N, C-alpha and C positions, 0 to 999 in steps of 0.2 A: 212689660218689660219694654216697653218702649215709650217714649215720651210725646204727649199732643196739646199743642193747644188751638184754639180756635178763637175766634173774633167778631162779631157784629157791631159797629160802629160806623159814627158820622166823618171821624179823624182818620187818618192814615195808620194803620196797625203794624206794619212791619217792625219796627222796633219792639213795639210791644209782644209780638210773636216770638221775636229771635230772644229777648230777656227771659220771657217763659221758658225757652227751649234751655236756657244755660241753667237755668234752676232747676230744670228736670233732667239735665244729662247726667246723673247718676243712673237713670234708667235704661240709658242705650248712647254709646257714642262711636259705630259703626258710619252713620252718614246723617246728614239733616237735611231740610227742604223746607221750603213754604211758597205756598200758591197763593195769590191775591185776585180780585176782579177789580178790575180800575174803571174809572169812569167812563169807559167808554163801553164796558160790559164783554171788556176781553181778559181772558185767562191767562195769566204771567205767571210763569214757576221758575225757582232757581233753587236747583240741589247740588250739593256737593258731599264728595267721599268724605269720610273724617268727620271730626269733631265740629260742635256747633260754631266755632272760633271762624272756621273754612266758609263755613255759610254767611257768618255776619261780614266776614271782607268781603265776599263776592258782592254782598248789597251793598258796599261803599261804591262799587263801581255800577253794579246793576241795580240802580235803587228800584222799589215796587211801590207803586201808591196804589189806595182802595182802603176801604174801610173793613171789608167782608174778608176774611184769609183763612187760612189754617195751615200749621206746623208740625214738623216731626221730627224727631230724633230716634234714630235707628238702634235697635240690637237686633242684630241680624238671625233669623230663622231659615226662610226658604230663601234662598239665593244667596251668594256671598255679597259682602259689602262691596258696593261699587256706584256710580252715578246713576244708571240704568235701572239698578232695584231700591234706588234713594226715595220716599215717599215724599209730597202726594204722588199717587197714580191718579192717572187720566183717562177717560173714553171721550174720543169724539171731539177733544177740546171743550168742550163743555162741562161736564161731570168730573168734579176730583175728589179724592178720598185720602185720608190719613186712617191707620188704623193699627191697633194694638193687640195682639194677640194669634192665636192660629187658628186658620181655616180647616178644618179636617176633610171637608169634601172637596178641597178646590180642583183637585185633580179630574174628578168628573164634572165640573162646573165648565173647569178649561174647556173640556172637550165638547162641550154643548155649545157652549159658546163660539168656540173658533166655526163648529159647524154651521153657526148662525153668521157665519163673516166677519167675527170679532178678531182683530189682531192683538196678540200679545207680547208685549217687546221686552218685557221683564219675567225673571224667574220666579216672583212671588207669588205667594197666596193672597194677598191684597188685591192685585189686579182684578179678580175675579168679581169683588165687591163693584168697583168703577164698573165694569160693565153691567154687569148685571144691573145697577141701577139705571143704567141709560136705558137697559131693555125694558125693565118696567114701565120708566117714565113716558116708554112711547102708549102705553093702555093706564095712564093714570093721572087724576088728575092735578097733582103736588108733588113735588118731590117728598113731600112727608109720607104720602099713600107709595109712593113707588119705593122707600128705604123700608118702610112697612113690609110690604110683598118682598124683599130682597131677603129679611134676616129671617125671614121664615125659613128660607131656603138655604141657610149657611148652617153648618155644624160647628161647633167648637167656640171659641172666645175671641170677643170681639170686643175693643172701644172704637168706635169708630164715628168720624164727623165728613159730611158730604156735602159739597157747594153745588150749587148749578149757575152756570155764569147767565140764564137766562132769568133769573130773580134772584140777585145781590142782595135783598132785603132780608135774607134767612139762612141759616143752615140747619141741615138736620143732623142728630148725634143718636146712636143707638149702644147701647152697652150690655152686655152677657158676657160676664165673668172678669171682664176686665175695666177698673173703676174709671167712671168719668165725673166729674163735678161741675155744675153752673155756677159761675161768678157772676153777680149782681151789679150793675154801674148804673149811672145816670144817662138815661139815654145809649146805653149801651151793655152790650152782653157778653159773657165770655165762657168758652168752655176750656178744661185741662185735666189730665190725668190724676194730677195733686194741686191741692191748694195752693202751694210752695209757688209754683208759677204765676201765680194770678196775684200775689200779694202787693204788686207795685200798683196795682189797678182798682183793688176792691177787697173789702173786707168780709161780703157778703156771701156765702155761698150755701148751696142747695147739693143734696147728692143723689143722685138717679140711682135708683134700685133695679135689681136683676130683671133683662126683659123689658126696661124703659126705652122706648122711643122719643124725643122729644124736638120740636121746631123751636129754632131759636130765632128771635128778631131783636131791634135795638130796644124793642120797646115792650117784650113778652116773651115767656118763655111758658110752652105748652107742653105738657108733658102725659105720654099715654102708655099703658101697661104693656103687658105681652099681648092681651087680647086687645088691645086697642082703644080702650076705655079710658076716656081723662081721670088723671089722679093731679092731686097736690105733692109736692115734694116740698114739705116747708125750707124756707132759707132762713139761714140766722146768722147773725154779726158772730166772727171768729175773734179771738182774740191773741192768735198766734203772731208771735212779734217774726218780721221782716228780716232783721239782721240775723235768724236763727241760721240764714243761709249763707250770712257770711265768715270766712276762716278766721278775720281777726287775726292775730300777732302768730297763729300756727303755720305752719308748711302747707299742711295737709289736712282737710277734714277729720280724716282717720283720729292723727294726734288730740286736735282738738277736741274730738268726743272721748276719747280718751281721757285726757285731763278732766272733761266734765264730769267724767263719773261721778267723784263725791258729793256734787251739787245734783245731777241727777238722782241720786238715791236719796239726799235729803227731801226734794221735790216728792219721790216716790212716798217717803214714808210721813211728809207732812199733815196734820190735819185725821189722820189716820190712826198713832198711836197716843193715848194720853195715858200719862204712866205706864204702868203694866199693862191696861186693857185697851183691845185691839175694836175698832168701829166697826161694827158689822156691816154698815153702808157703804164700807170700803168695795164692798163686792157686787152691791146691788140692793135694790128690795126683793125683801124675801128670801135673804142668802142664809140668812141662819136656822130659818125653817128647813130650806132646802140640806141643807149640811145635817143636820140632825138625822135624818134617814138614808144617809150616804153610806154604803159598804163598797165600794169600790169605784176607783178612777181609773179613767181611760184617757192617756193625753196622747194628743196627735199635734204634730207638727213638721216641720222641714228644718234642714240647715243649721244654724245656730240657735234657732228655735227648739230643735229637736234634742239637741245637747241639754239645753236647760229644762228642759221636759226630764231628762233622763237623772239627772240631779234629785229632780224634786222627786221622783220614785222613791230614791234612797229615804229621803225624808218624809213621805209619807207612810211608809212601812217600817219605817225605824222609831218614828215621833207619834207618828199619828194611830200607826196601828190598823192603818186600810190598806185593802192591797191595792196594787196599782201596775197599769200594763203601761209601756211606750209604745207609739209604734208611729212610723213614718208613713204623714200622710197620705202619699201616692201609693202606698203600699195598701193602705187600710182600705181607702176607696174602690179599690180594685179587688177585693177579695170577700168570701164570706165569713163571717165572722160572728162570734157568740156574744151575748148582751148578758154581762152577769145582773145579777137580781140589785135594783135601787142602784145602780150605776151612774157616776156624772163622768160626761164627756167634758173633757177641758181641750181648748185648744189655744195655741201660742203663734201669735205674729206680730210683728213688729207695725209692718204694714195695716196689718188685717183685712188684707186683700189676696193675700199668697190662695192662689186657686185651688191647688190639692188639699189644701187645708179647708176653705170654704165647701168643695165639695165633700170632703168627711164629714164635717159638721153636716150637711143636709141629709146625707146618707145616715147618719149619727140618731137623727131625730126620727127618720123614717125606721129606725131600726127599732127604736124605744125607750133610747136612755130614757133614767127618770128627769134630766135637767143639764143642760149646757151652762159652763161658765168661758168664757175668752180672758187673756191676759195680752192686752194690745195696748200699743202706743196711739193710737190714731181715733181720736173720739170721732163718730160717725160713719167708720170704716164699714164694709159688709158684715164681719164675724162679729163684729160691735153690736149693728144693727139685729141682727140674726139669732144670738144668743141669749137665755133667758139671764144672765149674769155675766159680768163683767168688772175687770179691774185695769184699769187705767194706769199704764206705767209711768205715765208723766215724766218721760225723759227727755222730751223736747225733740224738734228734728234731727234726725238723724241722715247726714248726707253720703257720709265714707259707706261705701260700696261694702267692707269689712266691716260687721257689726260689733259694736263695741259695748255704748252704754244700753243700748237696747234690752243685750244681754245680760248684764248685769241687773238692770232694773225686774227683767223678766224674773230671775234667781229671787228677788225680795220680795216680788208678789207670789211666788209660789211659796216660800216659805212662810209667809203671813198668809198663804191657803192651807198651810199645812195646820197651821197653827188653829186657823178656825174649824175646821173639819175635825180637828185631834180633841178639841175641849168638848166634843159630844162624844169620844170614843175613850175616855179615860185618862187623856193628857194631865199629867200632874200641875199642879200651881207652880212648884216648883220649875218644870219644863217651860210652862210659858211664861214665866219671868224672865228663864235663862234668853229665851228667842227673843223676847221684848229689849233686853239688856244688850244684845249683843248685835241688834238692829241697831238700836240707837248707835252704838260705838261705831258701825260698820265706817260712816263717811269719813273721820278722822281716819281708823284705820286703812282707808283707800290713799290716802293723803300720805303717809307714812312709806307706802308703797312708791308710789310715784315719785320718792325721794331717792328709788332706787337709778331712776333712769339713766343716769349717765354710766353706772355700773351695767347695766345690760347692753345699753349701745355697744360699750368696749367689747361683750360677749359677741356682737354679732359680726365683727371683722372676721370671727374663725369661719362663718358661714359663706363668704366669698367666693370660694371655689368647690360649695358643696350642692350636691344635687339629690341629696335624698336624706331624711331626717325620721328618725324614732323618738316618739312620745310614749310615756309610761307614767301611769298612776293607779292608785288601788282606791279599792272602796268608792266613795262618791269624787273623789279625784280622777275616776278614770273619765266619766265626763268631761272632766276641764282638760286634761290631757289630749283628747277629742277635739277640743274646742280649739287648742293652741296647735294642733297639726291642721287642723282646718285654715286657721288663720295665716299661718306659714305658707300653706301651696296655694291659698286664694290672691296674696298679694305678692308674692314673691317667686313663687312658681316652682318651688322646690319640692320635688315628692314628699312629702310625707307622711306618716301614718301614727295610729295611736294603739296602743294596746294595754289592757290590764295587765299590769307587772307580773300578773301569776301566769300567766299565757305565753312567758316568752319561749319557753320550751317549745311551746307549738307552731315552731316556724320561723319567727323573727330573729331567734337568736342567729341561726344559720347564715343571717344577712350581715351582722352586725361586724365592725371593721372600723381601721382607722379614718375612712370614709364616709362612714356613717354616724354623724353626731347624736347622741341620746339625750332627752330632754326631759328631767325626771321632778316629778311635783311630790314633794316630799313634806307636808305640815305633820308633827309631832302627833299621831293618835295610834291607836291601838294597833294599827297595821306598818307602822315603821319601822319594826324588826324586821320583819316580812321584807318589806321593800330594800332593807340595806341589803341583805340577802340577793336579791333580784340584780341589784347593782354592782355585787361582786361578781355574779355569771357575765355582765356585760364589761367587767374591768376583766376580767381574764381573757377575754378575748380579743382585746386590745382594742376596745370600742373608747371613743371619747364623750365624757360626760358633763351635762350641765345642771346641775341640782337645786331646783330652787326650795330651799328648806328652812324650816323652823330653826332658829337660831338656838332652839333646845333640843333638837334632834340628834346634833354631834355629827354632823359632818363637816369634815375638812378637806378644803383641796390640797390638791397634790397633781403632778405632774398627765395625770390622766382624769380628774374631775376638777371641775371650777364649779363652787358652790358660791350660789349669791344667797345671804342670809334674809328670809321674807319675815315683818317685823311678827311676833305672838301674836297669835288670834284666836279665839273661840272656833272648837271642830265644828260648831253649827255654821258660821261664816267663812270658814275654811275654803271651800268651793268658790265664792265669789272672790275672795282676797289674793288667791291663787292666779286668779284669772288676769290680774292686770300685766304681772310680769311677762306671761305670754303673749298678751298682745302686744307690749312694749318690743317685746323681742321680735315678734313677726314684722312689726314696723321697722325697723332700724335693720334687719337682715333685707327688707325690701329696698331700704334707701342703699344699701351697699350694693346692691343687684343692679340697681338702676331702674326697677320698673316704674310705672305709673300707680301708687299707691291710691289714690280714689277710685281713679276708673281702670281697673284691672280686666285682664282678657275675660276673665271669668266673673260674669254679672250677677250676682244673687239678690239687688235689692228689689224689692216689690215684685218679684217674679209673678209674673199673671199666668203663665201658661207654664205646661209641666215640662 
């Protein structure tokens, strides 16, 4: 949830560190700070409350020189956003630490360290790491050894980088739960939470594994596993584009990424469909053999990814004839659950680093699931490395906090997975051909939906003074209603809830009045007449409705109902097609509300702590 950058170089690194933080600001923007060892072996630190630009401005008036440094942009957990709680944290003016994660036993560690004379100046859990390293260094030969001893005392999640002014030739990094990547340069090396931060300086990266501790100098990187044994983590050249972090002509990343969805889905499909034939290598080596024996699918995810999994459940059971459960990862990992026979565990995560989902996968493997598959957007991420099979969505970098193209490409991957499993469970050639043709038609259908943007922008004006909203859907549109509600509250801060439309009588109907807009997703399907009855229930109570409907569904605008006709599409892809209008609605409402679209109060991007 926080962004980390580190460097060991001969040149001054302050600008590199700050540029890296700007590229990681989607991970946190409560405060930012940098610490650098200068040529006199002095530790100089600058921290600022607020966004990274505040730190950048401060460094203009108080420039820092030196080639060894660490930097951090914070999303507050322990301790309110403030300069004193901002990272890096120090101990005795020689140890500096940045940290992403939560140290669950920080209180007991703090009490022990205070008893030994250490003074705490912040409310953070991170400060215990700095003092522990300082303590352990007294009885250790190297900083590496001190950090190895320290991390064995920490419970919880951490991605952390430590430097010591007595030896500016190196930094030590440790990873447990929170992702860290090493960037390799020429006579210089770097550390970050995400490759995106380091693209201006390198294209060669290695990912640290769970429990790794690494010593990074200008000329080498030495990695040790959780047992202290030296290990190799392969460094590879990455072809990710640097300009993927630019907004281009768009006002916000979210809008850019919404409009990128037709292209993103074309990339997701590319090379995977040949005519009406699905390439089984899409899911990894041996996927077809694994899918033959699957009788049950357990889907695990969080947030937006959870909603994509909910849609997949409808597809798997109706199209593939395979039973399916879907559960929030943080619930699954903390309860005892039954493992069905010949079950596949499917995890879904944009980043591949979501801590709860990763923990759920590890638990599932221990419980005896037959195989694991991840739907993910980041190659080399933890979930990809630890799963038997992987479907890469190829959505490209998603910077906006409110997920857009990651969600729709996940749905494409899940529909292809349904096809791949279903063909071993009696799925007819006709259904397989229908899936293929629907998927190939999807990008152009989404382009038609994007043409509705101005009409949806006009609707948004009605929400300027609203504080609550209700989303309704039926069947596989119910999860889409949930995703629409999530987007609205995520970036506009309007309280929004979603219900299966048939549940109106069980509570939400009592809340409907002229101040409660009701948003309805209404493709023409077998449930459309039922949905129309639900709409009338809302109308009878004075509710104002905004209906996204198939033009053949015969909804008509009037004083109480505004209808946006969505292009006619196949039922199979309707959940994906109807997602886009809701994304656009939430975006334009947020603009009217004046919120920070790309950096909202709710940070849900690359969540690495529960």
